[in-house]
C-alpha positions as CSV (number, residue, x, y, z in Angstrom):
1,X,100.1,137.3,110.3
2,X,99.0,134.1,112.1
3,X,100.4,130.7,111.1
4,X,97.5,128.3,110.8
5,X,97.8,124.7,112.0
6,X,95.6,122.5,109.8
7,X,95.0,118.8,110.6
8,X,94.3,116.2,108.0
9,X,93.0,112.8,109.0
10,X,90.8,109.9,107.8
11,X,90.3,106.2,108.2
12,X,92.7,103.5,107.1
13,X,93.1,103.5,103.4
14,X,91.0,106.7,102.9
15,X,93.8,108.3,100.9
16,X,95.3,110.9,103.3
17,X,98.8,110.4,101.7
18,X,97.4,111.1,98.2
19,X,95.9,114.4,99.3
20,X,99.1,115.3,101.2
21,X,101.0,114.9,97.9
22,X,98.8,117.5,96.3
23,X,99.3,119.9,99.2
24,X,103.1,119.4,99.0
25,X,103.0,120.4,95.3
26,X,101.3,123.6,96.5
27,X,104.4,124.2,98.7
28,X,102.7,123.3,102.0
29,X,104.8,121.7,104.8
30,X,103.4,118.6,106.3
31,X,104.1,117.0,109.7
32,X,103.6,113.2,109.4
33,X,102.6,112.3,112.9
34,X,102.7,108.5,112.4
35,X,106.2,108.6,110.8
36,X,107.5,110.9,113.5
37,X,106.0,108.6,116.2
38,X,107.9,105.6,114.7
39,X,111.1,107.7,114.6
40,X,110.6,108.8,118.2
41,X,109.9,105.2,119.4
42,X,113.2,104.1,117.7
43,X,115.4,106.9,118.8
44,X,114.4,108.6,122.0
45,X,116.2,106.7,124.8
46,X,113.8,107.6,127.7
47,X,110.8,106.7,125.7
48,X,112.3,103.4,124.6
49,X,113.0,102.5,128.2
50,X,109.4,103.3,129.1
51,X,108.2,101.0,126.3
52,X,110.5,98.1,127.3
53,X,109.6,98.6,131.0
54,X,105.9,98.3,130.2
55,X,105.8,95.9,127.2
56,X,109.0,93.8,127.7
57,X,112.3,93.5,125.8
58,X,110.4,91.9,122.8
59,X,109.1,95.4,122.0
60,X,112.5,95.8,120.2
61,X,114.4,93.5,117.9
62,X,117.9,92.3,118.4
63,X,119.0,95.1,116.2
64,X,117.3,97.5,118.7
65,X,114.6,98.4,116.2
66,X,110.9,98.8,117.2
67,X,109.1,95.4,116.9
68,X,105.9,96.8,115.4
69,X,104.4,93.4,114.8
70,X,104.9,92.4,118.4
71,X,103.4,95.6,119.8
72,X,100.5,95.4,117.4
73,X,99.7,91.9,118.7
74,X,100.0,93.1,122.3
75,X,97.6,96.1,122.0
76,X,95.2,94.4,119.5
77,X,91.8,94.0,121.2
78,X,93.4,95.1,124.5
79,X,92.2,98.7,125.2
80,X,94.1,99.0,128.4
81,X,97.4,98.2,126.7
82,X,96.6,100.4,123.8
83,X,95.8,103.4,126.1
84,X,99.1,102.7,128.0
85,X,101.1,102.8,124.8
86,X,99.4,105.9,123.6
87,X,100.0,107.6,127.0
88,X,103.7,107.0,126.5
89,X,104.0,108.0,122.8
90,X,101.5,110.8,122.3
91,X,103.0,113.4,124.7
92,X,106.4,112.9,123.0
93,X,104.8,113.4,119.5
94,X,103.0,116.5,120.8
95,X,106.3,118.0,122.0
96,X,108.0,117.1,118.7
97,X,105.1,118.7,116.7
98,X,105.2,121.9,118.8
99,X,108.9,122.3,118.0
100,X,108.3,121.6,114.3
101,X,105.6,124.3,114.1
102,X,108.0,126.8,115.5
103,X,110.4,126.1,112.7
104,X,107.5,126.7,110.2
105,X,105.9,129.6,111.8
106,X,106.7,132.0,109.0
107,X,104.6,130.0,106.5
108,X,100.9,130.8,105.9
109,X,99.9,127.4,107.2
110,X,101.1,123.8,107.6
111,X,99.4,120.4,107.8
112,X,99.5,117.8,110.5
113,X,98.8,114.4,109.0
114,X,97.6,111.9,111.7
115,X,95.4,108.8,111.6
116,X,94.3,109.3,115.2
117,X,93.8,113.0,115.2
118,X,90.5,112.8,117.1
119,X,91.2,109.7,119.1
120,X,94.3,111.4,120.6
121,X,92.5,114.7,121.1
122,X,95.5,116.3,119.3
123,X,93.0,118.2,117.0
124,X,92.5,120.6,119.9
125,X,95.9,122.1,119.2
126,X,94.9,122.8,115.6
127,X,92.9,125.6,114.0
128,X,91.0,123.6,111.4
129,X,90.7,120.0,110.2
130,X,90.4,118.3,106.9
131,X,88.8,114.8,106.8
132,X,89.5,112.5,103.9
133,X,86.8,109.9,103.3
134,X,86.4,107.0,100.9
135,X,83.9,104.1,100.4
136,X,84.6,101.2,102.9
137,X,85.2,98.6,100.2
138,X,87.6,100.8,98.3
139,X,89.5,101.3,101.6
140,X,89.7,97.6,102.3
141,X,90.9,96.8,98.8
142,X,93.6,99.5,99.1
143,X,94.9,98.2,102.4
144,X,94.9,94.5,101.2
145,X,97.0,95.6,98.2
146,X,99.3,97.8,100.3
147,X,99.8,95.8,103.5
148,X,99.0,92.3,102.4
149,X,96.7,91.6,105.3
150,X,93.5,89.7,105.7
151,X,90.1,91.3,105.2
152,X,88.9,90.3,108.7
153,X,92.0,91.8,110.3
154,X,91.4,95.1,108.5
155,X,87.7,95.2,109.6
156,X,88.7,94.7,113.2
157,X,91.2,97.5,113.0
158,X,88.7,99.8,111.3
159,X,86.2,99.0,114.0
160,X,88.7,100.2,116.6
161,X,88.9,103.6,114.9
162,X,86.5,106.6,115.0
163,X,83.8,106.3,112.4
164,X,83.7,108.4,109.2
165,X,80.5,110.0,110.5
166,X,82.2,111.1,113.7
167,X,85.2,112.5,111.9
168,X,83.0,114.4,109.4
169,X,81.0,115.9,112.2
170,X,84.2,117.6,113.4
171,X,85.6,118.5,110.0
172,X,85.9,121.9,108.5
173,X,86.5,120.4,105.1
174,X,85.7,116.9,103.8
175,X,87.5,115.6,100.7
176,X,85.7,112.7,99.0
177,X,88.2,110.2,97.6
178,X,85.4,108.2,95.8
179,X,86.8,108.1,92.2
180,X,84.0,110.5,91.1
181,X,84.9,113.9,92.5
182,X,88.2,115.5,91.5
183,X,90.8,115.3,94.3
184,X,92.8,118.2,92.9
185,X,89.7,120.5,92.7
186,X,88.6,119.6,96.3
187,X,92.2,120.1,97.6
188,X,92.6,123.4,95.8
189,X,89.3,124.6,97.2
190,X,90.4,123.8,100.7
191,X,93.8,125.5,100.1
192,X,92.0,128.7,98.9
193,X,89.6,128.6,101.8
194,X,92.5,128.3,104.3
195,X,94.4,131.3,102.8
196,X,91.1,133.3,102.8
197,X,90.4,132.5,106.5
198,X,93.9,133.5,107.4
199,X,93.4,136.9,105.8
200,X,90.3,137.5,107.9
201,X,92.0,137.7,111.2
202,X,92.9,135.6,114.3
203,X,91.6,132.0,114.1
204,X,91.0,130.2,117.5
205,X,92.0,126.6,118.1
206,X,89.3,123.9,117.7
207,X,87.5,122.7,120.8
């Protein structure tokens, strides 16, 4: 029977990681695209060379670790630089994900957690997508507490991302992390739906 690739995404501070914890408790394997991207940028020699060639030696620290703060400043409000960095990193992450799915092909389904699922067009290699949404003020407060950054910086970063309305228009399931609706119940419903869809036959990739 077909192994389903399910994406899970949402804006900064929406609560993707919280939902993923529930799925993990259900025994679902999760590919964390953002964490894998960081690992790849720190460990794949050819990719590191490409980054230093395009962004300078300051892209890595003296300990040869990715200088995330420097890169963030370089690409912030510079769409051309951001697209250049993504063009270097996204293909490597895609290849890494394809290999990962082969290793999990005997499972009913797996999740790919990615903040830029739609922006990178990587959703097109998935069968279904879950979008996690949360009120904007709640998101901002979570990020301030988690990352210790200024409100205005958060708003600028949010403005550079796809809007919740755009994400939800492409979603197969929307999980509302609003403090009112039960996250467990919503996640369990999505889990049951995915297993049911899998039983019905071959599922095409999203377009």
